[in-house]
Backbone as JSON, one array per atom type, in Angstrom:
{
  "sequence": "XXXXXXXXXXXXXXXXXXXXXXXXXXXXXXXXXXXXXXXXXXXXXXXXXXXXXXXXXXXXXXXXXXXXXXXXXXXXXXXXXXXXXXXXXXXXXXXXXXXXXXXXXXXXXXXXXXXXXXXXXXXXXXXXXXXXXXXXXXXXXXXXXXXXXXXXXXXXXXXXXXXXXXXXXXXXXXXXXXXXXXXXXXXXXXXXXXXXXXXXXXXXXXXXXXXXXXXXXXXXXXXXXXXXXXXXXXXXXXXXXXXXXXXXXXXXXXXXXXXXXXXXXXXXXXXXX",
  "N": [[97.25, 126.18, 85.13], [96.32, 126.94, 88.36], [96.46, 127.2, 91.98], [95.22, 128.86, 94.88], [96.87, 129.48, 97.7], [96.32, 130.83, 100.5], [96.87, 133.44, 99.51], [99.17, 132.91, 98.11], [99.89, 132.16, 94.88], [100.0, 129.14, 93.39], [101.56, 127.64, 90.81], [100.64, 125.03, 88.85], [101.43, 124.06, 86.44], [103.88, 122.96, 86.18], [104.37, 119.92, 87.77], [103.97, 119.41, 91.33], [105.37, 118.57, 94.59], [104.15, 116.99, 97.47], [104.99, 116.55, 100.71], [104.7, 113.94, 103.08], [103.86, 114.1, 106.43], [103.44, 112.37, 109.1], [101.84, 112.36, 112.2], [101.14, 110.32, 113.75], [100.98, 107.28, 115.75], [100.67, 104.92, 114.4], [100.73, 104.74, 111.58], [101.01, 103.22, 108.31], [103.59, 103.08, 107.18], [105.52, 104.94, 108.36], [104.81, 105.07, 111.01], [104.82, 106.58, 114.16], [107.4, 107.65, 113.96], [107.65, 110.42, 113.76], [106.17, 111.63, 115.75], [107.13, 113.01, 117.89], [107.96, 116.35, 118.66], [110.61, 117.6, 118.02], [111.63, 115.75, 116.13], [109.66, 115.86, 114.17], [109.91, 118.51, 113.28], [112.49, 118.43, 112.25], [112.2, 116.56, 110.17], [110.34, 117.9, 108.55], [111.9, 120.11, 107.77], [113.85, 118.77, 106.27], [112.28, 117.74, 104.15], [111.35, 120.11, 102.97], [113.8, 121.22, 102.13], [114.47, 119.29, 100.3], [112.74, 119.8, 98.26], [109.95, 119.93, 98.55], [106.8, 121.38, 97.93], [104.51, 121.5, 99.41], [103.61, 120.51, 102.75], [102.08, 117.79, 104.12], [100.2, 117.41, 106.84], [99.28, 115.09, 109.17], [97.2, 113.7, 111.7], [95.58, 111.63, 112.21], [95.43, 108.31, 111.68], [94.89, 106.76, 108.59], [95.24, 104.28, 107.59], [94.27, 100.97, 106.43], [91.98, 99.55, 108.67], [92.88, 101.0, 110.86], [93.05, 102.33, 114.22], [90.3, 104.15, 115.53], [90.3, 107.53, 116.56], [89.55, 110.15, 118.92], [88.19, 113.45, 118.27], [89.3, 115.32, 119.97], [91.75, 114.12, 120.65], [92.97, 114.07, 118.13], [93.29, 116.83, 117.62], [95.02, 117.44, 119.73], [97.34, 116.11, 119.01], [97.91, 117.38, 116.6], [97.79, 120.35, 116.51], [99.8, 121.66, 118.22], [102.2, 120.91, 116.88], [101.76, 121.95, 114.33], [101.68, 124.71, 114.95], [104.35, 125.13, 115.75], [105.75, 124.45, 113.45], [105.03, 126.51, 111.72], [106.12, 128.67, 113.05], [108.85, 128.01, 112.85], [109.22, 127.82, 110.08], [108.21, 130.2, 108.36], [107.19, 130.58, 105.76], [106.06, 128.23, 105.0], [103.85, 125.94, 103.38], [101.22, 124.37, 104.51], [99.32, 121.47, 104.36], [96.49, 120.2, 105.87], [95.65, 117.06, 106.94], [92.71, 115.82, 107.35], [89.4, 114.67, 108.15], [87.57, 116.02, 109.57], [85.55, 118.79, 110.17], [85.81, 120.71, 112.24], [88.44, 120.35, 113.08], [89.79, 121.01, 110.74], [89.07, 123.72, 110.51], [90.27, 124.83, 112.83], [92.94, 124.28, 112.27], [93.44, 125.74, 109.88], [92.96, 128.33, 110.8], [95.12, 128.47, 112.45], [97.13, 128.62, 110.63], [97.43, 126.78, 108.52], [97.37, 125.94, 105.01], [95.78, 124.54, 103.22], [93.26, 121.95, 102.92], [93.06, 118.49, 103.29], [91.01, 115.98, 102.65], [90.12, 112.77, 103.27], [87.61, 111.74, 102.95], [86.06, 113.37, 101.4], [84.05, 115.01, 102.45], [82.13, 113.18, 103.27], [82.29, 112.1, 105.81], [81.81, 114.1, 107.58], [79.31, 116.28, 107.8], [79.52, 119.0, 107.91], [81.75, 119.81, 106.59], [81.91, 120.9, 103.9], [80.57, 123.4, 104.05], [82.16, 124.62, 105.94], [84.67, 124.72, 104.63], [84.0, 126.44, 102.58], [83.8, 128.86, 103.92], [86.39, 129.12, 104.89], [87.94, 129.26, 102.59], [90.23, 127.99, 101.38], [92.33, 125.83, 99.36], [90.87, 122.65, 98.59], [91.33, 119.32, 98.98], [89.84, 116.54, 97.72], [89.23, 113.25, 98.3], [88.65, 110.0, 96.84], [86.85, 107.55, 98.44], [85.26, 104.7, 99.87], [83.09, 103.92, 102.55], [84.76, 103.79, 105.71], [88.1, 104.32, 107.12], [88.23, 102.1, 108.78], [86.45, 100.29, 107.68], [86.74, 100.15, 104.92], [87.93, 98.14, 103.34], [85.98, 96.29, 102.91], [84.46, 97.34, 100.94], [85.46, 97.24, 98.37], [84.3, 96.9, 95.72], [83.27, 97.05, 92.44], [81.54, 97.78, 89.43], [82.66, 99.12, 87.33], [85.5, 100.59, 87.94], [86.79, 102.98, 87.15], [84.76, 104.46, 85.93], [82.98, 104.74, 88.1], [84.51, 106.17, 89.97], [84.91, 108.53, 88.54], [82.26, 109.44, 88.32], [81.66, 109.87, 91.0], [83.39, 112.04, 91.57], [82.3, 113.96, 89.87], [79.88, 114.5, 91.15], [80.85, 115.39, 93.68], [82.45, 117.64, 93.09], [80.54, 119.3, 91.98], [78.91, 119.71, 94.26], [80.76, 121.03, 95.89], [81.25, 123.38, 94.4], [78.7, 124.5, 94.51], [78.59, 125.21, 97.15], [80.42, 127.23, 97.17], [83.14, 126.78, 97.14], [86.25, 127.36, 95.81], [88.84, 126.4, 94.88], [89.37, 123.26, 93.99], [90.81, 120.06, 94.37], [91.41, 116.83, 93.2], [91.7, 113.46, 94.36], [92.26, 110.23, 93.48], [92.38, 108.2, 95.36], [94.14, 105.9, 95.81], [94.46, 102.66, 97.04], [92.44, 102.91, 98.87], [89.54, 101.44, 99.65], [89.9, 99.81, 97.43], [91.14, 97.08, 95.59], [94.27, 95.46, 94.67], [94.3, 95.0, 91.86], [92.24, 96.75, 90.99], [93.35, 99.21, 91.69], [95.45, 99.4, 89.82], [94.07, 99.43, 87.4], [92.77, 101.86, 87.69], [94.97, 103.62, 87.78], [96.01, 103.17, 85.23], [94.08, 104.41, 83.7], [94.15, 107.04, 84.49], [94.18, 109.51, 83.23], [91.56, 109.94, 82.54], [90.4, 111.39, 84.53], [90.91, 113.99, 83.91], [88.77, 115.1, 82.76], [87.34, 116.6, 84.6], [88.62, 118.99, 84.88], [90.19, 120.0, 86.99], [92.99, 120.09, 89.29], [94.8, 117.01, 89.69], [95.71, 114.96, 92.33], [97.96, 112.46, 93.39], [98.45, 109.72, 95.57], [100.61, 107.43, 95.97], [102.67, 106.47, 97.37], [104.74, 104.04, 98.6], [102.74, 102.17, 98.98], [100.41, 99.35, 99.4], [99.65, 98.34, 96.91], [101.98, 98.37, 95.53], [103.99, 96.97, 97.11], [102.75, 94.52, 97.67], [102.37, 93.41, 95.15], [105.02, 93.14, 94.35], [105.92, 91.51, 96.27], [107.23, 92.39, 98.62], [108.0, 94.79, 101.12], [106.65, 97.79, 102.74], [108.94, 99.28, 103.38], [110.7, 98.55, 101.41], [109.75, 99.61, 99.09], [110.4, 101.89, 97.64], [111.61, 102.18, 95.08], [109.6, 101.08, 93.42], [107.62, 102.95, 93.97], [108.67, 105.27, 92.76], [108.59, 104.49, 90.08], [105.8, 104.24, 89.62], [104.99, 106.84, 90.24], [106.19, 108.18, 88.13], [104.65, 107.24, 85.97], [102.19, 108.3, 86.76], [102.63, 111.09, 86.55], [103.07, 111.26, 83.79], [100.53, 110.74, 83.02], [99.2, 113.03, 83.62], [98.95, 113.84, 86.34], [99.15, 116.32, 88.89], [100.09, 116.8, 91.46], [102.24, 115.09, 93.58], [101.91, 113.08, 96.3], [103.97, 112.15, 98.82], [106.27, 110.09, 100.76], [108.95, 110.29, 100.35], [110.59, 112.85, 99.39], [112.77, 113.88, 97.88], [113.3, 111.94, 95.9], [110.88, 111.94, 94.47], [110.88, 114.55, 93.51], [113.03, 114.38, 91.78], [111.98, 112.64, 89.86], [110.09, 114.33, 88.65], [111.78, 116.36, 87.68], [113.34, 114.95, 85.8], [111.4, 114.01, 83.99], [110.58, 116.41, 82.93], [112.34, 116.97, 80.94], [111.38, 115.81, 78.7], [109.19, 117.08, 77.76]],
  "CA": [[96.43, 125.72, 86.25], [96.85, 127.49, 89.61], [95.64, 127.19, 93.18], [95.53, 129.98, 95.76], [97.14, 129.05, 99.08], [96.42, 132.0, 101.39], [97.5, 134.54, 98.81], [100.26, 132.41, 97.28], [99.41, 131.47, 93.69], [100.88, 128.02, 93.08], [101.43, 127.26, 89.41], [100.74, 123.58, 88.72], [101.82, 123.64, 85.09], [104.91, 121.99, 86.54], [103.87, 119.19, 88.94], [104.56, 119.73, 92.63], [105.5, 117.46, 95.53], [103.61, 117.16, 98.81], [105.64, 115.63, 101.63], [103.83, 113.39, 104.12], [104.39, 114.16, 107.8], [102.46, 111.72, 109.96], [102.03, 112.56, 113.64], [100.42, 109.19, 114.33], [101.83, 106.18, 116.17], [100.3, 103.66, 113.74], [100.64, 104.8, 110.13], [101.49, 101.95, 107.77], [105.02, 103.1, 106.84], [106.39, 105.68, 109.27], [104.08, 105.28, 112.27], [105.57, 106.85, 115.38], [108.73, 108.24, 113.75], [107.66, 111.88, 113.83], [105.18, 112.15, 116.69], [107.81, 113.94, 118.8], [108.12, 117.64, 117.99], [111.91, 117.83, 117.37], [111.76, 114.89, 114.94], [108.74, 116.38, 113.17], [110.52, 119.72, 112.72], [113.67, 118.03, 111.45], [111.71, 115.93, 108.94], [109.76, 118.95, 107.72], [113.02, 120.86, 107.18], [114.45, 117.93, 105.24], [111.39, 117.68, 102.99], [111.39, 121.42, 102.32], [115.1, 121.32, 101.46], [114.47, 118.34, 99.19], [111.93, 120.3, 97.16], [108.49, 119.87, 98.76], [106.03, 122.62, 97.89], [103.55, 121.39, 100.5], [103.78, 119.48, 103.77], [100.75, 117.28, 104.51], [100.3, 117.11, 108.26], [98.16, 114.25, 109.55], [97.23, 113.2, 113.08], [94.62, 110.52, 112.28], [95.88, 107.29, 110.74], [93.84, 106.27, 107.71], [95.58, 102.96, 107.03], [93.16, 100.03, 106.61], [91.83, 98.97, 109.99], [93.5, 101.81, 111.91], [92.19, 102.67, 115.36], [89.6, 105.43, 115.52], [90.64, 108.38, 117.7], [88.61, 111.24, 119.13], [88.55, 114.76, 117.74], [90.18, 115.94, 120.97], [93.08, 113.53, 120.51], [93.52, 114.54, 116.85], [93.74, 118.22, 117.83], [96.15, 117.41, 120.66], [98.52, 115.7, 118.24], [98.14, 118.2, 115.41], [97.92, 121.8, 116.59], [101.11, 122.12, 118.71], [103.22, 120.74, 115.85], [101.44, 122.95, 113.31], [102.13, 126.02, 115.43], [105.81, 125.19, 115.75], [106.21, 124.44, 112.05], [104.84, 127.86, 111.16], [107.14, 129.52, 113.69], [110.17, 127.66, 112.33], [109.26, 128.02, 108.63], [107.07, 131.11, 108.14], [106.66, 130.51, 104.39], [105.63, 126.87, 104.74], [102.48, 125.7, 102.94], [100.8, 123.15, 105.2], [98.03, 120.84, 104.11], [96.09, 119.42, 107.05], [95.0, 115.82, 106.53], [91.65, 115.55, 108.31], [88.03, 114.63, 107.62], [86.72, 116.71, 110.54], [85.44, 120.22, 109.87], [86.33, 121.52, 113.35], [89.9, 120.26, 113.04], [90.2, 121.79, 109.58], [88.91, 125.14, 110.84], [91.3, 125.19, 113.8], [94.25, 124.23, 111.62], [93.57, 126.86, 108.96], [93.09, 129.53, 111.63], [96.49, 128.46, 112.99], [98.08, 128.9, 109.56], [97.45, 125.8, 107.42], [97.05, 126.57, 103.72], [94.8, 123.75, 102.49], [92.68, 120.84, 103.67], [93.1, 117.22, 102.57], [89.94, 115.21, 103.28], [90.01, 111.45, 102.66], [86.21, 111.36, 102.77], [85.38, 114.36, 100.54], [82.86, 115.5, 103.12], [81.19, 112.12, 103.63], [82.37, 111.75, 107.23], [81.43, 115.27, 108.38], [78.39, 117.04, 106.96], [79.84, 120.42, 107.99], [83.04, 120.1, 105.95], [81.79, 121.77, 102.73], [80.24, 124.77, 104.47], [83.35, 125.14, 106.63], [85.69, 125.05, 103.63], [83.54, 127.62, 101.84], [84.14, 130.02, 104.74], [87.85, 129.2, 105.03], [88.47, 129.62, 101.26], [91.54, 127.41, 101.07], [92.15, 124.68, 98.47], [90.26, 121.47, 99.22], [91.63, 118.05, 98.33], [88.76, 115.58, 97.94], [89.67, 111.91, 97.9], [87.63, 108.97, 96.68], [86.87, 106.42, 99.37], [83.95, 104.19, 100.3], [83.17, 103.48, 103.93], [85.7, 104.49, 106.58], [89.35, 103.56, 107.17], [88.02, 100.85, 109.5], [85.57, 99.37, 106.94], [86.84, 100.34, 103.47], [88.29, 96.91, 102.65], [84.75, 95.57, 102.59], [83.74, 98.07, 99.89], [86.24, 97.22, 97.13], [83.46, 96.23, 94.73], [82.91, 98.01, 91.4], [81.28, 97.26, 88.08], [83.68, 99.8, 86.53], [86.09, 101.47, 88.95], [87.08, 104.29, 86.57], [83.48, 105.15, 85.74], [82.41, 105.08, 89.4], [85.32, 107.25, 90.57], [84.6, 109.75, 87.8], [80.92, 109.9, 88.7], [81.82, 110.37, 92.38], [83.97, 113.38, 91.54], [81.34, 114.88, 89.26], [78.96, 114.9, 92.22], [81.54, 116.12, 94.74], [82.86, 118.95, 92.59], [79.3, 120.06, 91.87], [78.55, 120.11, 95.62], [81.74, 122.02, 96.36], [80.99, 124.64, 93.7], [77.44, 125.04, 95.02], [78.89, 125.81, 98.46], [81.31, 128.37, 96.99], [84.56, 126.37, 97.25], [86.84, 127.73, 94.53], [89.97, 125.56, 94.47], [89.19, 121.84, 94.28], [91.82, 119.12, 93.91], [90.84, 115.49, 93.39], [92.63, 112.38, 94.64], [91.51, 108.99, 93.23], [92.36, 107.36, 96.55], [94.79, 104.6, 95.64], [94.54, 101.87, 98.27], [91.27, 103.14, 99.71], [88.39, 100.69, 99.11], [90.27, 99.28, 96.12], [92.14, 96.02, 95.66], [95.47, 95.72, 93.86], [93.93, 95.09, 90.44], [91.46, 97.97, 90.78], [94.29, 100.34, 91.74], [96.21, 99.51, 88.57], [93.12, 99.86, 86.37], [92.56, 103.3, 87.9], [96.19, 104.32, 87.36], [96.11, 103.06, 83.78], [93.12, 105.32, 83.1], [94.16, 108.25, 85.3], [93.89, 110.69, 82.4], [90.11, 110.14, 82.47], [90.03, 112.39, 85.54], [91.1, 115.32, 83.36], [87.43, 115.56, 82.39], [86.82, 117.52, 85.6], [89.34, 120.26, 84.72], [90.78, 120.42, 88.26], [94.23, 119.34, 89.49], [94.74, 115.65, 90.23], [96.77, 114.56, 93.26], [98.05, 111.01, 93.59], [99.21, 109.23, 96.72], [101.0, 106.04, 95.69], [103.93, 106.26, 98.05], [105.03, 102.84, 99.43], [101.46, 101.52, 99.31], [100.35, 97.9, 99.23], [99.58, 97.98, 95.5], [103.37, 98.17, 95.1], [104.76, 95.93, 97.8], [102.1, 93.22, 97.55], [102.66, 92.9, 93.81], [106.44, 92.8, 94.28], [106.17, 90.6, 97.4], [108.24, 92.99, 99.49], [107.45, 95.5, 102.26], [106.67, 99.24, 102.51], [110.31, 99.78, 103.48], [111.43, 98.21, 100.18], [108.89, 99.99, 97.97], [110.72, 103.21, 97.09], [111.81, 102.1, 93.63], [108.28, 100.92, 92.82], [106.93, 104.24, 94.1], [109.18, 106.17, 91.72], [108.08, 104.03, 88.78], [104.38, 104.59, 89.49], [104.91, 108.3, 90.19], [106.53, 108.55, 86.75], [103.46, 106.97, 85.16], [101.14, 109.25, 87.16], [102.95, 112.39, 85.94], [102.82, 111.13, 82.36], [99.08, 110.72, 82.85], [98.72, 114.38, 83.93], [98.86, 114.19, 87.76], [99.78, 117.61, 89.17], [100.71, 116.78, 92.78], [102.63, 113.78, 94.09], [101.95, 113.03, 97.77], [105.0, 111.12, 99.0], [107.12, 110.07, 101.95], [110.34, 110.51, 99.92], [110.44, 114.04, 98.55], [113.89, 114.04, 96.96], [113.13, 111.03, 94.77], [109.74, 112.42, 93.68], [111.33, 115.76, 92.82], [113.88, 113.93, 90.68], [111.07, 112.13, 88.82], [109.52, 115.49, 87.95], [112.87, 117.03, 86.95], [113.74, 114.15, 84.64], [110.32, 113.99, 83.0], [110.49, 117.73, 82.3], [113.23, 116.98, 79.76], [110.7, 115.18, 77.58], [108.01, 117.88, 77.39]],
  "C": [[97.08, 126.18, 87.56], [95.89, 127.22, 90.76], [96.14, 128.32, 94.09], [95.65, 129.49, 97.19], [97.4, 130.28, 99.94], [97.2, 133.14, 100.76], [98.69, 134.14, 97.96], [99.66, 131.65, 96.1], [100.42, 130.39, 93.3], [100.57, 127.54, 91.67], [101.66, 125.76, 89.28], [101.03, 123.12, 87.3], [103.04, 122.72, 85.17], [104.43, 121.27, 87.79], [104.66, 119.51, 90.21], [104.55, 118.49, 93.53], [104.93, 117.87, 96.89], [104.26, 116.11, 99.71], [104.72, 115.21, 102.75], [104.53, 113.48, 105.47], [103.31, 113.64, 108.75], [102.82, 111.92, 111.43], [101.36, 111.43, 114.43], [101.39, 108.1, 114.79], [101.65, 104.93, 115.32], [100.1, 103.77, 112.24], [101.4, 103.62, 109.53], [102.99, 101.93, 107.5], [105.88, 103.74, 107.92], [105.74, 105.94, 110.63], [105.0, 105.46, 113.46], [106.89, 107.56, 115.19], [108.76, 109.73, 114.02], [106.63, 112.45, 114.8], [105.8, 113.04, 117.76], [108.17, 115.21, 118.03], [109.49, 117.83, 117.34], [112.09, 116.99, 116.1], [110.84, 115.38, 113.82], [109.33, 117.62, 112.49], [111.7, 119.37, 111.81], [113.24, 117.4, 110.13], [111.09, 116.96, 108.0], [110.86, 119.76, 107.03], [113.67, 120.07, 106.06], [113.58, 117.91, 103.98], [111.36, 119.0, 102.24], [112.69, 121.6, 101.54], [115.18, 120.41, 100.24], [113.54, 118.74, 98.05], [110.42, 120.23, 97.34], [107.88, 121.26, 98.66], [105.05, 122.67, 99.06], [104.01, 120.33, 101.49], [102.38, 119.08, 104.23], [100.83, 116.72, 105.92], [99.07, 116.32, 108.69], [98.31, 113.68, 110.95], [96.22, 112.08, 113.31], [95.05, 109.5, 111.24], [94.72, 106.76, 109.91], [94.23, 104.95, 107.04], [94.41, 102.01, 107.28], [93.14, 99.45, 108.02], [92.44, 99.77, 111.12], [92.5, 102.11, 113.02], [91.56, 104.04, 115.16], [90.04, 106.23, 116.74], [89.65, 109.55, 117.76], [89.11, 112.52, 118.46], [89.52, 115.47, 118.69], [91.61, 115.42, 120.83], [93.74, 113.98, 119.21], [94.06, 115.96, 116.99], [94.99, 118.26, 118.71], [97.45, 117.03, 119.94], [98.92, 116.75, 117.21], [98.56, 119.63, 115.69], [99.26, 122.27, 117.16], [102.21, 122.0, 117.66], [103.0, 121.75, 114.72], [101.94, 124.33, 113.72], [103.64, 126.17, 115.36], [106.38, 125.17, 114.35], [106.11, 125.83, 111.43], [105.82, 128.85, 111.78], [108.51, 129.28, 113.06], [110.32, 127.98, 110.85], [108.08, 128.9, 108.22], [106.44, 131.01, 106.75], [106.08, 129.14, 104.06], [104.16, 126.82, 104.33], [102.05, 124.34, 103.49], [99.42, 122.72, 104.74], [97.69, 120.03, 105.35], [95.22, 118.26, 106.59], [93.97, 115.44, 107.59], [90.31, 115.46, 107.6], [87.06, 115.35, 108.53], [86.74, 118.22, 110.31], [86.03, 121.07, 110.99], [87.86, 121.5, 113.39], [90.44, 121.09, 111.88], [90.15, 123.28, 109.89], [90.01, 125.6, 111.78], [92.67, 125.25, 113.15], [94.45, 125.4, 110.67], [93.7, 128.17, 109.72], [94.48, 129.63, 112.25], [97.55, 128.67, 111.91], [98.19, 127.87, 108.46], [96.91, 126.45, 106.15], [96.04, 125.8, 102.89], [94.34, 122.59, 103.36], [92.63, 119.62, 102.75], [92.16, 116.25, 103.28], [89.77, 113.87, 102.58], [88.57, 111.07, 102.34], [85.44, 112.3, 101.85], [84.05, 114.81, 101.14], [81.89, 114.43, 103.59], [81.19, 111.79, 105.12], [82.08, 112.93, 108.16], [80.59, 116.19, 107.5], [78.68, 118.54, 106.97], [81.09, 120.79, 107.2], [82.89, 121.09, 104.78], [81.49, 123.21, 103.14], [81.42, 125.41, 105.19], [84.42, 125.56, 105.64], [85.29, 126.28, 102.81], [83.88, 128.89, 102.6], [85.65, 130.21, 104.82], [88.53, 129.65, 103.73], [89.95, 129.24, 101.1], [91.31, 126.23, 100.13], [91.71, 123.44, 99.24], [90.57, 120.23, 98.39], [90.55, 117.05, 98.72], [89.19, 114.21, 97.41], [88.48, 110.98, 97.71], [87.87, 107.84, 97.68], [85.44, 105.96, 99.59], [84.1, 103.64, 101.71], [84.08, 104.37, 104.74], [87.03, 103.74, 106.55], [89.19, 102.19, 107.86], [87.25, 99.82, 108.66], [85.85, 99.32, 105.44], [87.21, 99.06, 102.71], [87.06, 96.12, 102.2], [84.04, 96.16, 101.37], [84.48, 98.09, 98.55], [85.5, 96.43, 96.05], [82.97, 97.27, 93.73], [82.5, 97.25, 90.14], [82.29, 97.85, 87.1], [84.31, 100.87, 87.42], [86.36, 102.86, 88.4], [85.8, 105.1, 86.42], [82.91, 105.6, 87.09], [83.19, 106.2, 90.09], [85.04, 108.57, 89.85], [83.23, 110.32, 88.17], [80.94, 110.51, 90.1], [82.35, 111.8, 92.37], [83.07, 114.39, 90.84], [80.37, 115.4, 90.31], [79.65, 115.78, 93.25], [81.96, 117.52, 94.3], [81.64, 119.85, 92.45], [78.84, 120.57, 93.25], [79.48, 121.21, 96.14], [81.5, 123.38, 95.7], [79.71, 125.3, 94.23], [77.63, 125.7, 96.38], [79.8, 127.04, 98.34], [82.78, 128.05, 97.21], [85.2, 126.56, 95.87], [87.89, 126.75, 94.03], [89.76, 124.13, 94.93], [90.33, 121.04, 93.65], [91.25, 117.74, 94.15], [91.95, 114.44, 93.49], [91.87, 111.07, 94.46], [91.54, 107.99, 94.38], [92.93, 105.97, 96.35], [94.92, 103.9, 96.99], [93.35, 102.01, 99.19], [90.04, 102.51, 99.05], [88.66, 100.23, 97.69], [91.29, 98.17, 96.33], [93.28, 96.32, 94.69], [95.1, 95.91, 92.38], [93.17, 96.37, 90.13], [92.35, 99.21, 90.81], [95.02, 100.51, 90.41], [95.31, 99.87, 87.39], [92.92, 101.38, 86.46], [93.79, 104.11, 87.46], [96.33, 104.29, 85.84], [95.22, 104.08, 83.08], [93.07, 106.66, 83.84], [93.81, 109.5, 84.5], [92.39, 110.95, 82.27], [89.64, 111.19, 83.46], [90.24, 113.82, 85.05], [89.77, 115.93, 82.92], [86.93, 116.66, 83.33], [87.51, 118.88, 85.59], [89.77, 120.86, 86.07], [92.06, 119.62, 88.45], [93.98, 117.97, 90.11], [95.96, 115.41, 91.11], [96.78, 113.04, 93.35], [98.91, 110.7, 94.81], [99.48, 107.75, 96.54], [102.12, 105.57, 96.6], [103.93, 105.03, 98.97], [103.78, 102.04, 99.78], [101.46, 100.03, 98.92], [100.21, 97.49, 97.77], [100.97, 97.79, 94.89], [103.97, 96.96, 95.79], [104.08, 94.57, 97.79], [102.4, 92.59, 96.2], [104.1, 92.41, 93.71], [106.87, 91.84, 95.38], [107.33, 91.09, 98.26], [107.54, 93.63, 100.68], [107.38, 97.0, 101.93], [108.08, 99.81, 102.53], [111.12, 99.54, 102.21], [110.71, 98.71, 98.92], [109.21, 101.35, 97.36], [110.9, 103.17, 95.58], [110.47, 101.95, 92.9], [107.47, 102.2, 92.87], [107.37, 105.2, 93.0], [108.67, 105.79, 90.34], [106.62, 104.47, 88.6], [104.17, 106.1, 89.5], [105.24, 108.81, 88.79], [105.31, 108.37, 85.85], [102.37, 108.0, 85.48], [101.38, 110.63, 86.55], [102.69, 112.34, 84.43], [101.33, 111.14, 82.05], [98.42, 111.96, 83.48], [98.46, 114.66, 85.41], [99.65, 115.46, 88.01], [100.45, 117.68, 90.53], [101.0, 115.34, 93.16], [102.71, 113.87, 95.6], [102.84, 111.85, 98.17], [105.66, 111.2, 100.37], [108.55, 110.5, 101.6], [110.37, 111.64, 98.9], [111.54, 114.14, 97.5], [113.69, 113.19, 95.71], [111.97, 111.46, 93.88], [110.1, 113.66, 92.89], [112.2, 115.4, 91.62], [113.05, 113.36, 89.54], [110.54, 113.29, 87.98], [110.59, 116.19, 87.11], [113.25, 116.26, 85.69], [112.65, 114.14, 83.58], [110.17, 115.32, 82.29], [111.35, 117.83, 81.06], [112.54, 116.43, 78.52], [109.44, 115.93, 77.15], [108.27, 118.68, 76.12]]
}
């Protein structure tokens, strides 16, 4: 299983790590830590040295109830840092975390290698046609509503069945537009309560039906720290446990804040293949 990142064929037969680099002041775990350029560059270098294949650059906070920001503000936060990252690390593979087609287009033209859309095109009707022209891998996440309203939509008769049906429709739409490399993300923590998240993780292998890579983002999320009655800052061990389970259930990309630990999970599990 491979994806084409601007001419780089990435082999996903061995799972890969995507490091999270938030440029927002209000993300749930690291909000504000990397919004200054020198700190962002230093963190990117650390994640690359720790084994990240991709860096996921986001300038719009998607935590539950986060403030909505304008497209202009998102670009203002994102593009200068993206430009400097590519100057500093010419071989870097950047995923841009945005649901806006114009932001995605600008970022890819500046050198980003893939687009990570929490809404799978639901929040911008131009996203699919834009991605078809850009021809970069497209990560489509499952979510209902928006980051501001998604908590109200955590209602399912069968969460696994509904997520699978959602991706059947989305992949079909993407293929019809001419998007070649699709990656699916079940959207842990997005319009799902703690119990629903664990049901989805337990049945993660059901997503193999779609024959596309599966990305999981479990890092330090509330499904860990609420269950353990701790905080995001204390949720690294729980993250590693759930990442282990996700890899065993055929996830191909781990999206994480802590790259070194995720890389170690993959290295250790490789001994049992």
